[in-house]
C-alpha positions in Angstrom: 21.4 -22.0 28.8 20.9 -25.1 30.9 17.7 -27.0 31.6 17.2 -25.5 35.0 17.2 -21.9 33.6 14.9 -22.9 30.8 12.6 -24.7 33.2 12.4 -21.7 35.5 11.6 -19.3 32.6 8.9 -21.6 31.2 7.5 -22.2 34.7 7.2 -18.5 35.3 5.5 -18.0 32.0 3.1 -20.9 32.9 2.3 -19.2 36.2 1.7 -15.9 34.6 -0.5 -17.5 31.9 -2.5 -19.5 34.5 -3.0 -16.3 36.6 -4.1 -14.4 33.5 -6.6 -17.0 32.3 -8.0 -17.6 35.8 -8.4 -13.8 36.4 -10.2 -13.4 33.0 -12.4 -16.4 33.7 -13.5 -15.3 37.2 -13.9 -11.6 36.3 -15.7 -12.1 32.9 -18.9 -10.3 32.4 -20.5 -13.2 30.7 -24.2 -13.9 30.4 -25.5 -15.5 33.6 -26.5 -18.6 31.7 -22.9 -19.3 30.6 -20.9 -17.9 33.5 -20.5 -21.5 34.8 -18.4 -22.3 31.8 -16.1 -19.4 32.7 -15.8 -20.6 36.2 -15.1 -24.2 35.1 -12.4 -22.9 32.7 -10.7 -21.1 35.6 -10.8 -24.2 37.8 -9.5 -26.4 35.0 -6.6 -24.1 34.2 -5.7 -23.8 37.9 -5.8 -27.6 38.3 -3.7 -28.1 35.2 -1.1 -25.7 36.6 -1.1 -27.5 40.0 -0.6 -30.8 38.2 2.1 -29.7 35.7 3.7 -26.2 36.3 3.9 -26.2 40.0 5.7 -29.6 40.3 8.1 -28.5 37.6 9.0 -25.4 39.6 9.3 -27.4 42.8 11.6 -30.0 41.1 13.7 -27.2 39.7 13.9 -25.5 43.1 15.1 -28.8 44.7 17.6 -29.3 41.8 16.2 -32.7 41.1 15.1 -34.4 37.8 15.8 -31.6 35.4 14.5 -33.5 32.4 11.2 -34.3 34.1 10.8 -30.8 35.4 11.3 -29.4 31.9 8.8 -31.9 30.5 6.2 -30.9 33.1 6.8 -27.2 32.5 6.2 -27.7 28.7 3.2 -29.9 29.3 1.1 -27.0 30.7 1.0 -25.0 27.5 0.7 -28.1 25.3 -2.3 -29.5 27.3 -3.8 -26.0 27.6 -3.7 -25.6 23.8 -5.2 -29.0 23.2 -8.1 -28.3 25.6 -8.6 -24.8 24.1 -8.8 -26.2 20.6 -11.1 -28.9 21.7 -13.4 -26.4 23.3 -13.5 -24.3 20.2 -14.4 -27.3 18.1 -17.1 -28.5 20.4 -18.7 -25.0 20.8 -18.6 -24.2 17.1 -20.0 -27.4 15.8 -23.4 -27.0 14.2 -26.2 -28.8 16.1 
């Protein structure tokens, strides 16, 4: 497989992951005191996709910069994992 095919596959998985996380964040039945965290998570994941996954798909569609497009497509899950682990560490630390 070439870089373009891999980038398209990763970009589509990124889009599906973004949609799933955003839907879960906006439709969560959280406590009213913490619902703001869910909304913030949905906004952050959406912004992360707009900054990484969407440009990767656009570059791939235009057949330009295949290495940069693949890097951007792979950046979405990497940054998401880092932010997720950071949130777990912050919210599970004893006060």
